[in-house]
N, C-alpha and C positions, 0 to 999 in steps of 0.2 A: 874736232871741228874748229875751224877758224872763219870768222866773218869779216870781210872788208867792207867798210862803209865809205862810199864815194859821194862827193857833193854835186855830181852832175857836171854838165858843161853848157856853154853858151852856143846855141845853134847859129848865132849871127857872127861868131868869131871863129875864123878858120883855124887859128892856132889852138883855141880851146877845143874845137871839134877833133883835131888831129891828136890832141892829148887826152881824149876821152877814154873810157875804160877799155874799149875793144882794141884800140891801137896801142894803148899803154901796156896792155898785157899780151899783145900779139906774139912776140918772140918767145916769151917764157911758156905760154900755153901751147904754142906749136911744138916746142921742145917736149913738153909733157905728153902731148898727143903722139909724138914720134916714139916715145918710150912706152906707149901702150895704154895711157890713161884716157878716160873719156871726159870730154868737156861739152857742156850744153848751155844754150842761152834760152831762157824761158821768157817769151816775149808777149805776155798777156797784157802789159801796160800800154801797148800801142795796137793799132789795127793790124790785122794779119799781114805778114810779109814785110811790114814796115822796115825792119832792121836787116832783112835778108841780104841785100846787096852790100851793105857795110860789113856784115859778118863775113860774107864770102871774100871780100877784099882783105880784111884784117887777118882772117884765119885760113885763107886759101881753100875755102870750101870744106874744111876738115872738122868744123864744129857742128854739133847737132843743133838744130833750130826747132823750137816748139812754140806753136801758137794754137789758136782755136781749131785750125784745120786738122792738125795731127795730135791733138792733146791726148788722145787715147794711147799713144805710143810712149808716154812718159813711164820710165822705170827708175824711180828715185834711187834705189839701191845700187844702180850701175854707175852713177856719176861721181867723178873725182873732183870736178870743177864745175860750179854752177854760177852762171851770170843771171842776175835779175836786173835788166836795164830799165831806164826811166820811162816816164809817161804818166798815166793815171794810176795813182796808188790805190784807188778804189777798185778799178778794173783788175789790177794785179792781185790785190788781197782777196777779192771775191772769187776770182777764178782759181786761185790756189786752194781756197777752202772747198770750192766745188769739185776740184779734181783730187781731193784727198791728201793734200800736202801735209806732212808732219815731219818734225826733226828726227823722230824715232826711225823713220824710213831711210834716212841718209847714212852714208858711210861715216864711220867715226872720225876719219881723217879728212873729210870733205873740206874743200875751200869754197866758200860762198862769196861772191862779189856782187854787192848790191849798189846800184848807182841811182841816186835821186829817189824816185819812187821805190826802187828796189831796196835802197837803204832804209826807207821809212818802214816798209813792211817787215823787214828783218829786225826791227826795234820793238821796244815795249809800247812806245807811243810816238805819235807824230802829229803835227798841227793840222787842223781842219777848219777852214774859214772861207767865206765868200766875200765879205765886205769888212775889211779891217777898221773902217771908220765908224761902223755901226755895231760894235760888239755889245753883247749883253754882259756887262761887267759883273752882274750879280750871279751869273751862271757860267763862269769862265771855263769850267771843266767841260762844257759842251764843245769846246774848240780843241779838245784832245781826242784823237782817234786811236784805237788800239791796234798795235802791230801784232805780228804772229809770234814774237819771241819775247815774252815778258821777262824771261830769265836774264835778258841782256841788261836790264835796269837802265835803259837808255831812252831818252826822248830826243829824236833826231830831227834836225831841220837842215835842209840843203840849200844851195844857191844863195847863201847869205850875203854875198857881194853883188848880187844881181837884182836890182829893184824891180825888174820885170816879173820876177818870180817871188821875191820877198820884199813887199812894199815896206815903207817906213812904219815902224810899230810892231811888225810881226816878230822880229827877234826878241823884242822886249816881252811880248806875249808868250813866246816859247819859254823864256826864262821863268816867267811867273808860273806857267803850267808845270814845268819840270820841278819847281820848288814845291808846289802844292801836291804833286803826285809822288814826291820824295824819290825821284830818280835823277840820274845824271843827264845833263844837257850836252848833246853832241851837235855843235853848230859847225857846219862845213861850208867852206867856200867852194866854188866850182873848181874841179880838177884837184881838189884836196881829198885825202883819204886817211882813215885810221883803221887799225886792225883790232878786233876783239879776240883776245886769247881765251883759252879754256878756263883760265883762272879768273876771268872777268876783267882783266886789265885792258885798257884801251891804249894802244901804242903806235908810234911811228914805225916805219919798216921800210926795207929795201925790197922792191918787187922781185929781184933775181934770187932772193933768199926765202921767198914764201914757200916754194915747193921743194 
């Protein structure tokens, strides 16, 4: 299993959107599909059908799309490539728990691509805050939420170069939380990504050599 953590994209920036994970992986994933592998996008972090048109454009209608409407059709053991796109990390986390997600159900050589909220949920921890200016500094660990993969030993924060998503002070908070929790901090800019290997290493990589 390999997990790719991506820092999201800026919806207000056309170049950033066109370099988002769906378009970034379009050609290599289409090649994998042509060779008989199954790719799926698990879209619980956004309202139903939110990503459908983008997925159809990027993957020519050949990728499986799962949301609340057809969640009963999930067969985790069938998928070679799994996208977890962004949105609400709480929606995504809760729905994955509800639908019985576990890493034990996945193929051993699966490639997971988590973007923004998807990267958070595939981590050990991620930040959870509403008002950065009124933090309870005596209970700082209240601002760390648990992801679904504690073995990653990662505290992930995405969009670190976009103050709309990461206001001043949040990255500093994330660093403090990672230190207290004794995990690695993975701080990602938009359209930036790292791969977690089976041996626990976080590495840069070339997309065309992932599969």
